[in-house]
C-alpha positions as CSV (number, residue, x, y, z in Angstrom):
1,M,91.6,102.0,105.3
2,R,89.2,100.5,102.7
3,V,88.2,102.7,99.9
4,T,86.2,102.1,96.8
5,I,87.4,103.5,93.5
6,A,85.9,102.4,90.1
7,R,83.7,99.8,91.9
8,R,86.9,98.1,93.2
9,H,87.9,98.0,96.8
10,F,91.4,99.0,97.8
11,Y,93.1,99.0,101.2
12,F,95.4,102.0,101.6
13,H,97.4,103.5,104.4
14,R,98.4,107.0,104.4
15,N,102.2,106.1,104.2
16,E,101.5,103.7,101.3
17,V,100.1,106.6,99.2
18,E,103.0,108.9,100.2
19,E,105.5,106.1,99.2
20,A,103.7,105.5,95.9
21,M,103.8,109.2,95.0
22,N,107.4,109.8,96.2
23,G,109.5,110.8,93.2
24,V,106.5,111.1,90.8
25,T,106.7,114.4,88.9
26,P,103.4,116.3,89.3
27,E,101.5,117.1,86.2
28,P,100.0,120.7,85.8
29,V,97.1,121.1,88.2
30,T,93.8,122.0,86.7
31,G,90.6,121.3,88.8
32,V,91.0,119.3,91.9
33,S,94.4,118.7,93.5
34,V,95.7,116.8,96.6
35,E,98.7,117.7,98.6
36,I,100.9,114.7,99.4
37,G,104.4,115.2,101.0
38,G,104.1,119.0,100.4
39,V,103.6,118.5,96.6
40,S,100.3,119.3,94.9
41,Y,99.2,116.6,92.4
42,P,96.2,116.4,90.1
43,I,93.7,114.1,91.7
44,M,93.4,112.0,88.6
45,Q,97.2,111.5,88.5
46,V,97.2,110.2,92.0
47,G,94.2,107.9,91.3
48,A,96.0,106.4,88.3
49,V,99.3,105.9,90.3
50,I,97.9,104.3,93.4
51,T,95.2,102.1,91.6
52,R,97.2,101.3,88.5
53,Q,94.0,101.8,86.6
54,D,93.3,103.9,83.5
55,R,92.0,107.4,84.3
56,R,88.8,106.7,82.4
57,D,87.8,104.0,84.8
58,F,87.2,106.3,87.8
59,S,86.0,109.8,88.7
60,S,87.9,112.5,90.4
61,G,85.2,112.5,93.2
62,E,85.9,108.9,94.1
63,V,89.7,109.6,94.5
64,Q,89.0,112.9,96.3
65,R,86.8,111.2,98.9
66,A,89.4,108.5,99.4
67,M,92.3,111.0,99.8
68,A,90.2,113.1,102.2
69,A,89.3,110.0,104.2
70,L,93.1,109.3,104.5
71,G,93.7,112.8,105.7
72,F,95.2,114.4,102.7
73,P,94.2,118.0,101.9
74,C,92.3,118.4,98.6
75,R,91.7,121.7,96.9
76,T,89.8,122.9,93.9
77,T,91.6,125.2,91.5
78,V,89.5,128.0,90.2
79,E,90.4,129.2,86.7
């Protein structure tokens, strides 16, 4: 599936995202999270891992839309 993050086009399949995040230790979740392989990751951590870009280059909304389009459940943590 083609997604746009930080004005760049990426082509991801659900299994590629799962493989990229496999073995990655999740950071503490604050704000928006995405569940991948039964593990909740902060959305910005996922964006940084799958795009290999600096977190300042994209927004959480861009990554959230991409993950939702790929069928991953996204949640917002209320503090």
